[in-house]
C-alpha positions, 0 to 999 in steps of 0.5 A: 500500500502506498503512503501519502503525506499531508503537506503539513505533515511532510513540512513538520517531518522535514523541519524536525529532521533539520532541527535535529541535524542542527543539534548534532551532525547525523541526528537528523538522519537518525530521526528521519530513519526512525520516522521511515521505520514507523511508516514501514511498520504501518504499511506492513500492518496498518490496523495494528496501531490504536485508534486515537480519534475517529479514524486516526491511528498512532504509531510511535517512533523509536528513540525520538518522542514522535508519533506518526498519525495516519488514516487508512484510506481505500487506496493509500495510507494518509499520514496526517501528522508527524507529531512531537508527543509533547506538542499541543494535542489535537493541533492536526485535527483540521487537516483534510 
């Protein structure tokens, strides 16, 4: 199944990777790999993760305090947020 990132989810993913890279060389790549691994787990078994609201599910990343929020659409998986787990909850709700 293919994965589609909401434009704002892609922007926050890139911004977080850039932030981590500025903190330490190579850390941004480690963060990106952690998110990509979470997305790969979602693709393998999309219904394995808990529904947190309506049809949105959450898969946590390893090491980093982030979660991939997604919905299962008929033809793809839609990533609606790459969310820092300590950020204001629900900020992503208005994304279509």
